[in-house]
C-alpha positions as CSV (number, residue, x, y, z in Angstrom):
1,X,-43.6,-3.2,51.8
2,X,-42.4,-6.9,51.7
3,X,-45.2,-9.1,50.6
4,X,-43.4,-12.4,50.6
5,X,-45.3,-13.8,53.1
6,X,-47.2,-16.4,51.7
7,X,-45.1,-17.0,48.5
8,X,-42.4,-18.5,50.2
9,X,-44.9,-21.1,51.8
10,X,-45.3,-22.3,48.0
11,X,-42.3,-23.2,47.1
12,X,-41.4,-26.4,44.8
13,X,-42.5,-29.6,46.0
14,X,-38.7,-30.9,45.7
15,X,-37.4,-28.2,47.9
16,X,-39.7,-28.7,50.6
17,X,-39.6,-32.5,50.3
18,X,-43.5,-33.0,50.5
19,X,-45.4,-35.6,48.8
20,X,-47.5,-35.3,45.7
21,X,-50.7,-33.5,47.0
22,X,-52.9,-34.9,44.1
23,X,-51.8,-38.7,45.1
24,X,-54.4,-41.3,45.7
25,X,-54.5,-42.1,49.4
26,X,-56.5,-44.1,51.7
27,X,-55.9,-41.7,54.7
28,X,-59.3,-41.2,56.2
29,X,-58.6,-37.8,56.5
30,X,-58.2,-37.0,53.2
31,X,-60.5,-35.3,50.8
32,X,-61.2,-34.6,47.3
33,X,-63.0,-31.1,46.2
34,X,-65.5,-32.3,44.0
35,X,-67.3,-28.9,43.7
36,X,-65.6,-25.2,44.2
37,X,-67.7,-22.1,44.9
38,X,-65.6,-18.9,45.1
39,X,-67.5,-15.6,45.8
40,X,-66.4,-12.3,46.7
41,X,-64.1,-11.6,43.6
42,X,-64.4,-8.3,41.8
43,X,-62.0,-7.9,39.1
44,X,-61.4,-11.6,37.7
45,X,-63.0,-12.3,34.4
46,X,-65.6,-15.6,34.3
47,X,-63.0,-17.4,32.4
48,X,-60.4,-16.5,35.0
49,X,-62.3,-18.1,37.8
50,X,-63.8,-21.1,35.8
51,X,-59.9,-21.7,35.3
52,X,-59.0,-21.6,39.0
53,X,-62.0,-23.5,39.8
54,X,-61.2,-26.0,37.1
55,X,-57.4,-26.0,38.8
56,X,-58.7,-27.2,42.0
57,X,-61.3,-29.5,41.4
58,X,-60.7,-33.2,41.7
59,X,-57.7,-32.0,44.1
60,X,-56.9,-34.7,46.5
61,X,-55.4,-33.8,49.7
62,X,-55.3,-33.9,53.9
63,X,-58.3,-32.0,55.5
64,X,-56.6,-28.9,56.7
65,X,-58.3,-25.5,56.2
66,X,-55.1,-23.7,56.5
67,X,-53.4,-25.9,53.8
68,X,-56.5,-25.5,51.7
69,X,-56.1,-21.7,52.3
70,X,-52.8,-21.5,50.8
71,X,-53.5,-23.6,47.6
72,X,-56.8,-21.4,47.0
73,X,-54.4,-18.1,47.7
74,X,-51.5,-19.4,45.1
75,X,-54.3,-20.5,42.6
76,X,-54.9,-16.8,42.5
77,X,-51.2,-15.9,42.7
78,X,-50.2,-18.0,39.7
79,X,-52.2,-15.5,38.1
80,X,-50.8,-12.2,39.0
81,X,-52.9,-11.6,42.2
82,X,-50.0,-11.6,44.8
83,X,-52.1,-10.1,47.5
84,X,-55.4,-12.4,47.2
85,X,-56.9,-12.6,50.6
86,X,-59.0,-15.8,51.3
87,X,-61.7,-14.8,54.2
88,X,-63.2,-17.6,54.5
89,X,-63.1,-21.5,53.8
90,X,-65.9,-23.9,54.0
91,X,-65.8,-27.8,53.5
92,X,-68.9,-29.5,53.3
93,X,-68.8,-33.3,53.1
94,X,-70.8,-34.9,50.0
95,X,-70.6,-38.4,51.3
96,X,-69.0,-38.8,54.7
97,X,-68.6,-42.7,54.0
98,X,-66.4,-42.4,51.0
99,X,-62.6,-42.6,51.2
100,X,-61.3,-40.2,50.4
101,X,-64.1,-37.6,51.2
102,X,-65.9,-36.0,48.4
103,X,-66.4,-32.6,49.6
104,X,-67.7,-29.0,48.3
105,X,-65.7,-26.0,49.0
106,X,-67.2,-22.7,49.7
107,X,-64.6,-19.8,50.0
108,X,-64.9,-16.1,49.7
109,X,-61.8,-14.6,48.4
110,X,-60.6,-10.6,47.9
111,X,-58.1,-11.1,44.6
112,X,-57.0,-7.9,45.1
113,X,-55.0,-5.6,42.2
114,X,-52.8,-7.7,39.9
115,X,-49.5,-7.4,40.0
116,X,-46.2,-7.4,37.4
117,X,-43.3,-8.4,37.3
118,X,-40.7,-5.3,38.2
119,X,-37.9,-7.1,38.0
120,X,-35.1,-9.5,39.2
121,X,-32.5,-9.2,41.7
122,X,-29.9,-12.0,42.2
123,X,-27.7,-12.0,45.6
124,X,-24.4,-14.3,46.3
125,X,-24.3,-15.5,43.1
126,X,-20.7,-16.3,41.8
127,X,-20.3,-19.2,39.6
128,X,-23.4,-17.8,37.6
129,X,-24.1,-14.6,36.2
130,X,-27.3,-12.6,36.9
131,X,-28.1,-12.3,33.5
132,X,-27.7,-16.0,32.8
133,X,-29.8,-17.0,35.8
134,X,-32.4,-14.6,34.6
135,X,-32.7,-16.6,31.4
136,X,-33.9,-19.6,33.5
137,X,-37.0,-18.0,34.5
138,X,-40.4,-18.3,31.9
139,X,-41.3,-14.8,33.0
140,X,-39.9,-11.5,31.9
141,X,-40.3,-8.0,33.3
142,X,-43.5,-6.4,32.7
143,X,-45.6,-9.9,32.9
144,X,-48.2,-10.7,34.9
145,X,-46.6,-12.1,38.1
146,X,-47.0,-15.8,38.2
147,X,-45.7,-18.2,41.3
148,X,-45.8,-20.9,39.3
149,X,-43.5,-19.5,36.6
150,X,-41.1,-18.4,39.3
151,X,-41.3,-21.9,40.8
152,X,-40.1,-23.4,37.4
153,X,-37.6,-20.5,37.1
154,X,-36.1,-21.7,40.6
155,X,-36.2,-25.4,39.5
156,X,-34.0,-24.6,36.3
157,X,-31.8,-22.9,38.3
158,X,-31.2,-25.7,40.3
159,X,-30.3,-27.6,37.3
160,X,-28.1,-25.5,36.2
161,X,-26.0,-25.4,39.3
162,X,-26.5,-29.0,39.7
163,X,-25.1,-29.6,36.4
164,X,-21.5,-27.7,37.2
165,X,-21.3,-29.7,40.3
166,X,-23.0,-27.4,43.0
167,X,-25.7,-30.4,43.9
168,X,-26.5,-28.7,47.3
169,X,-27.4,-25.0,45.8
170,X,-30.1,-23.2,47.7
171,X,-32.3,-20.4,46.0
172,X,-34.2,-18.7,48.5
173,X,-36.9,-16.0,47.0
174,X,-38.0,-13.1,48.3
175,X,-40.6,-10.6,46.6
176,X,-41.2,-7.1,47.7
177,X,-44.0,-4.8,46.2
178,X,-43.0,-1.9,44.5
179,X,-45.5,0.7,43.5
180,X,-47.7,0.8,40.4
181,X,-48.8,-3.0,41.1
182,X,-45.5,-4.3,40.5
183,X,-43.4,-7.2,42.4
184,X,-39.3,-7.3,42.5
185,X,-38.0,-10.8,42.9
186,X,-34.8,-11.1,44.8
187,X,-33.2,-14.5,44.9
188,X,-30.5,-15.1,47.3
189,X,-28.2,-17.9,46.2
190,X,-26.3,-20.5,48.3
191,X,-24.1,-21.6,46.0
192,X,-22.6,-24.1,48.0
193,X,-19.2,-26.4,47.2
194,X,-18.6,-27.5,43.8
195,X,-18.3,-32.0,43.7
196,X,-16.3,-33.7,41.5
197,X,-17.0,-37.0,40.1
198,X,-15.2,-39.5,42.3
199,X,-16.4,-43.6,42.0
200,X,-19.0,-45.4,39.6
201,X,-20.2,-48.6,41.3
202,X,-22.3,-50.7,39.5
203,X,-24.0,-54.1,41.3
204,X,-24.4,-56.1,38.5
205,X,-23.2,-59.5,36.5
206,X,-19.7,-58.3,35.8
207,X,-20.2,-58.1,32.1
208,X,-23.1,-55.7,32.4
209,X,-21.0,-54.0,34.9
210,X,-18.3,-53.4,32.5
211,X,-20.4,-53.0,29.4
212,X,-22.1,-49.6,31.4
213,X,-19.0,-48.7,33.0
214,X,-17.5,-47.8,29.5
215,X,-20.5,-46.1,28.6
216,X,-20.4,-43.9,31.5
217,X,-18.7,-40.6,30.6
218,X,-17.9,-38.8,33.8
219,X,-14.6,-39.1,34.3
220,X,-12.8,-38.8,37.9
221,X,-12.4,-35.2,38.5
222,X,-14.7,-33.6,36.1
223,X,-17.4,-31.5,37.6
224,X,-20.0,-34.1,38.9
225,X,-23.3,-33.1,36.7
226,X,-26.0,-34.6,39.1
227,X,-28.1,-34.4,36.0
228,X,-26.4,-36.6,34.3
229,X,-27.1,-40.1,35.8
230,X,-31.1,-39.5,34.9
231,X,-29.8,-39.2,31.3
232,X,-27.3,-42.1,31.7
233,X,-30.2,-44.4,32.4
234,X,-32.5,-43.4,30.2
235,X,-29.7,-43.7,27.3
236,X,-29.1,-47.0,28.4
237,X,-32.6,-48.1,29.5
238,X,-32.2,-51.2,27.1
239,X,-29.4,-52.3,29.2
240,X,-31.0,-51.9,32.6
241,X,-33.5,-54.1,34.3
242,X,-37.2,-53.5,33.1
243,X,-38.1,-52.5,36.9
244,X,-35.1,-50.0,37.6
245,X,-36.1,-46.7,39.0
246,X,-33.4,-44.1,39.3
247,X,-34.6,-43.3,43.0
248,X,-34.6,-46.6,44.2
249,X,-31.8,-47.9,42.0
250,X,-29.3,-45.3,42.6
251,X,-27.5,-43.7,45.3
252,X,-25.1,-40.7,45.4
253,X,-22.6,-40.2,48.3
254,X,-21.0,-36.7,49.1
255,X,-17.3,-36.8,50.5
256,X,-17.3,-32.9,52.0
257,X,-13.3,-34.1,52.8
258,X,-12.1,-34.6,49.0
259,X,-15.2,-32.7,47.7
260,X,-16.2,-35.8,45.4
261,X,-19.4,-37.0,44.3
262,X,-19.9,-40.9,43.8
263,X,-22.5,-43.0,42.6
264,X,-24.0,-46.5,43.0
265,X,-26.0,-48.2,40.7
266,X,-27.8,-51.6,42.1
267,X,-29.1,-53.4,39.2
268,X,-28.8,-56.9,40.7
269,X,-29.8,-58.2,43.9
270,X,-26.7,-61.2,43.9
271,X,-24.3,-58.2,43.5
272,X,-24.9,-55.9,46.1
273,X,-22.6,-53.2,46.8
274,X,-21.6,-51.8,50.5
275,X,-24.1,-48.7,51.5
276,X,-22.5,-45.7,51.5
277,X,-23.2,-42.6,53.6
278,X,-25.4,-39.7,51.7
279,X,-23.0,-37.5,52.5
280,X,-20.1,-37.3,55.1
281,X,-20.4,-35.0,57.9
282,X,-17.2,-32.6,57.9
283,X,-17.9,-31.8,61.6
284,X,-16.9,-35.3,62.9
285,X,-13.4,-37.4,62.2
286,X,-13.9,-39.5,58.9
287,X,-14.2,-42.9,61.3
288,X,-17.4,-41.8,63.0
289,X,-19.2,-39.9,60.0
290,X,-22.9,-40.3,60.9
291,X,-25.4,-41.2,57.7
292,X,-27.3,-38.5,56.8
293,X,-31.3,-38.7,55.8
294,X,-31.0,-36.7,52.6
295,X,-30.3,-38.1,49.3
296,X,-29.2,-35.6,46.6
297,X,-30.4,-37.6,43.5
298,X,-30.9,-35.6,40.2
């Protein structure tokens, strides 16, 4: 029986492009869980239930019953209760005028049996062996199933592929229930194309730009390690502006015609660089390639 329906809704935020659900917001539709009461559970120890309540208390999120149900369900799945069923959710404002609105959440949950991991199955991986991919997951066969550990493994797999130049790799997990309360995790790997180092451009005072260029160790033609820019920024933080932010101060551009990844560092507004597209669209001629919205940062 396929039971991946809920697990796939809660992939890592980096994959879904979601905002941090706990980030402060002035949105009047946001709530913060001040009290959480869970009833209906039958086998959970009081310590487990208290841990779940502690995890979700103080969580700020949109006022959305469906999203809240998913977060509640995920809290149980992280602890092995893969078939947890959130039967009802009631949100009661404690101070309707406050923003975000503090609320009391009352929910009934049937946790179901506790599942263990039956094993891994990797599909369509060619660059990295299944044995090496499996080592990226902090969970092993026979451990209690945990969506949190599965997400951590998927992020580690993505980081491993990025280090080898496969910056557009996608891992799609699918969990299938086996007998004896065990779950087999199948992970389909879409490796994409390997990119190699293209141009490095640094928008800064010429002497500083030359100094940083000498410290940049990725040479043209080498596999592009998409994890390297973050390490480079950390190692050379003393040379970078104090307010430098990798997400806003750097830009990676993929050229799918020559399979290169070029990177720009913008450090000084007085030495601005010519903007480049995030990714060339290979279905279009070079001269008319539209700028894409995705930015494959490390």
